[in-house]
C-alpha atoms as one frame of an Amber mdcrd trajectory, in Angstrom:
protein
 126.644  93.332 121.906 127.876  96.629 120.518 127.929 100.351 121.235 126.679
 101.126 117.724 123.330 102.249 116.346 121.665  99.240 114.706 118.739 100.783
 112.814 115.773 103.115 113.028 113.515 101.258 115.448 110.440 103.451 115.449
 108.976 106.869 114.775 107.488 108.785 117.705 104.453 110.942 116.918 103.391
 113.619 119.402  99.641 113.624 119.879  97.266 115.434 122.239  95.175 112.259
 122.567  96.714 108.820 121.998  93.261 107.233 122.014  91.798 109.445 119.283
  94.910 109.316 117.124  95.032 105.541 117.429  91.389 105.413 116.357  92.256
 107.488 113.262  94.940 104.950 112.289  92.508 102.102 112.923  90.103 103.732
 110.448  92.894 103.346 107.860  93.141  99.604 108.490  95.925  99.465 111.081
  95.847  97.473 114.299  96.758  99.787 117.187  97.742  98.490 120.618  95.723
  99.487 123.685  96.903 102.479 125.671  99.820 101.835 128.013 101.211 104.068
 130.735 104.711 105.351 131.440 105.599 108.049 133.997 103.740 111.148 132.783
 103.099 109.593 129.351 100.460 107.570 127.514 101.158 105.723 124.286  99.730
 103.368 121.684 101.756 101.525 119.051 101.374 100.384 115.451 103.715  97.393
 115.177 105.043  95.669 112.065 106.224  92.078 111.958 108.702  92.257 109.088
 111.785  93.010 111.192 114.753  91.349 112.913 113.220  91.205 116.370 115.571
  88.419 117.422 118.404  90.899 116.841 116.714  93.494 119.055 115.384  95.636
 116.196 111.670  96.374 116.208 109.691  98.298 113.589 106.742 100.398 114.686
 105.087 103.791 115.122 104.610 105.203 118.617 101.708 107.542 119.309 102.857
 109.460 122.383 100.800 111.765 124.587 102.161 113.892 127.430  99.726 113.305
 130.309 101.623 114.867 133.238 104.686 117.062 132.566 105.669 116.897 136.237
 106.138 113.110 136.062 107.565 112.676 132.546 111.356 112.252 132.278 113.315
 115.239 130.982 113.369 116.446 128.249 110.094 114.761 127.176 107.875 117.645
 128.380 109.858 120.011 126.146 109.848 117.625 123.194 106.099 117.002 123.489
 105.088 120.616 124.152 104.151 120.971 120.478 103.611 121.165 117.638 101.880
 117.839 117.162 103.110 115.329 114.601 106.320 113.278 114.203 108.901 114.452
 116.737 111.596 111.794 117.162 113.357 109.071 115.228 114.077 106.387 117.826
 117.080 104.202 117.095 117.683 100.594 118.118 120.755  99.625 120.146 121.589
  96.357 121.881 123.616  97.944 124.698 122.192 101.285 125.805 124.899 101.894
 128.404 127.738 101.300 125.921 126.029 103.402 123.232 125.628 106.236 125.731
 129.293 106.209 126.600 130.314 106.241 122.930 127.970 109.082 122.060 129.049
 111.113 125.079 132.583 110.665 123.765 131.425 112.430 120.595 130.298 115.366
 122.721 126.553 114.637 122.982 124.737 115.607 126.160 122.640 112.600 127.209
 120.692 111.841 130.366 120.986 108.593 132.320 119.782 105.341 130.782 116.240
 104.637 132.013 115.086 101.045 132.527 111.317 100.862 132.051 108.443  98.500
 131.370 104.793  98.859 130.540 101.634  96.742 130.675  99.785  95.644 127.525
  96.474  93.875 127.828  95.866  91.368 125.051  92.442  90.820 123.462  91.980
  87.640 125.560  92.591  89.603 128.769  96.139  88.419 129.433  98.704  91.094
 130.285 102.264  91.174 128.964 105.033  93.542 130.096 107.420  94.774 127.397
 110.662  95.961 129.002 113.317  98.242 127.555 116.099 100.707 128.312 115.960
 104.180 126.798 118.338 107.137 126.707 117.194 110.680 125.958 119.714 113.194
 124.549 119.225 116.875 125.216 117.343 118.609 122.348 119.186 120.815 119.876
 122.113 118.483 119.118 120.841 117.264 115.738 118.781 118.780 112.907 115.788
 116.671 114.012 115.473 115.115 117.445 116.412 111.469 117.960 116.900 109.116
 120.883 117.530 105.392 121.255 116.300 102.291 123.032 117.383  98.769 123.854
 114.569  96.225 123.751 114.677  93.522 126.427 111.506  91.779 125.197 111.375
  92.427 121.417 109.202  89.354 120.847 106.181  91.248 122.164 106.327  93.765
 119.285 105.898  91.151 116.527 102.915  89.254 117.913 100.329  88.410 115.251
  97.516  90.144 117.132  99.486  93.403 116.804 100.977  93.028 113.306  98.350
  91.380 111.053  97.065  94.704 109.718  93.889  94.422 107.610  95.272  97.054
 105.212  98.183  94.791 104.243 100.997  97.001 105.589 103.957  94.927 106.799
 106.857  97.290 107.496 108.097 100.862 107.871 110.762 101.490 105.230 111.689
 105.129 105.844 111.080 108.204 107.956 110.349 111.284 105.806 111.827 114.669
 106.704 112.196 118.170 105.261 115.170 120.538 105.386 116.610 123.154 102.986
 119.952 121.291 102.901 119.265 117.533 102.837 122.829 116.365 102.248 124.231
 118.365 105.168 121.520 116.930 107.423 122.229 113.351 106.327 125.952 113.856
 106.895 125.291 115.170 110.415 123.420 111.984 111.290 126.111 109.829 109.715
 128.591 111.298 112.188 126.377 110.174 115.090 124.775 106.985 113.743 127.400
 105.652 111.356 125.805 104.044 108.303 125.778 105.326 104.754 124.517 108.400
 102.905 123.023 108.125  99.418 121.481 110.679  97.073 121.048 114.430  97.392
 117.315 115.275  97.260 116.185 113.237  98.989 119.376 112.430 100.818 119.106
 109.066 102.573 120.958 108.111 105.735 120.700 104.425 106.628 122.228 102.785
 109.703 120.463  99.467 109.083 117.497  98.808 106.787 115.186 101.755 107.584
 116.238 105.085 106.063 115.826 108.705 107.081 114.956 110.450 103.798 115.471
 114.222 103.776 113.816 116.375 101.078 113.937 120.070 100.364 110.540 121.691
 101.055 109.906 122.066  97.308 110.823 118.468  96.504 108.625 117.178  99.328
 105.644 119.202  98.085 106.181 117.983  94.525 106.181 114.371  95.668 103.458
 114.384  98.319 101.302 117.386  97.420 100.371 120.514  99.326 102.482 123.624
  99.950 106.182 123.293 100.824 106.280 122.338 104.523 108.496 123.746 107.244
 111.602 121.756 108.196 111.016 118.767 110.430 109.957 115.135 110.489 106.882
 114.833 108.283 105.862 111.189 107.917 106.856 107.697 106.876 107.077 105.317
 103.945 105.434 101.935 104.537 105.481  98.654 102.608 102.281  96.777 101.774
 102.076  93.167 100.671  99.253  94.209  98.312  98.390  97.799  97.353  94.887
  96.819  96.235  94.146  95.656  99.781  95.600  98.875 101.163  93.510 101.029
  98.825  90.327  99.301 100.007  91.228 100.283 103.577  92.228 103.822 102.516
  89.819 104.775  99.726  90.713 108.466 100.046  94.419 107.803  99.405  95.963
 109.408  96.323  97.757 107.308  93.717 101.084 108.820  92.737 104.070 107.241
  90.939 103.090 103.689  91.807 102.450 104.457  95.483  99.539 105.492  97.682
  99.700 108.796  99.578  97.527 109.392 102.645  97.689 111.524 105.757  96.532
 111.317 109.364  95.388 114.546 110.962  94.725 114.212 114.721  98.458 114.378
 115.497  99.405 117.048 113.021  99.367 116.096 109.361 101.508 112.959 109.214
 102.180 111.813 105.646 101.919 108.117 104.816 103.496 106.844 101.600 102.631
 103.200 100.975 104.548 101.228  98.363 104.155  97.683  97.081 106.134  94.635
  98.146 108.320  94.826  95.041 109.255  98.514  95.448 112.957  99.321  95.366
 113.381 101.624  98.353
């Protein structure tokens, strides 16, 4: 076990309605887990099986809804107050207590490690209980918010009934973000996460295999369309085993530079870039 950041584990998306947002992803060919409850929170997940779960690293998207601010752990009510859309890059660790001590030594303000579990009902009616430890830094200590978790039951996140997506998507490759100074942002995360920084626009910071890619607003608009967005987390890059299968599930997706570009609206406009299995990312 180590006190280091292992990888980007998942992307948290703030939504006013986890049920409706999950349904929107299902319409694009994803399997979305049933709703599960945490204190003051409701979530659904989109899990991917192409990951080192045995090493404690999962790979998924979390659709998170604030149901009761009085019960949710601080600072989640502040983080989920709005706007809707991607709000946190959640990192994988294998020792949350040790990671907390190391990061506090760097000057970060972090709350106590929370040990939680949740109930998932499987299609056959059986119930499993994923368990994990999570630590929640105070907001404002990084260009974009991030927190971290230690999975105690990672095997539940790679079950076939959760990961065999009809649209062919197998993995999240990158979280997409926007900032006027990408290289400075990537360097700030390198100081906290370790890992390596590559490129300038986008600048990529990678602690494991999943990257945080930071674009200038103009570069992001040129690549994904639309007007230059405000700074923040804006979406994700996903890998498909077969883009033709993905296009059938997402007929409204735009083809651009060998990839498919789509968006999901109920939780803010979250950009999805889907690349083929042979893409060099």
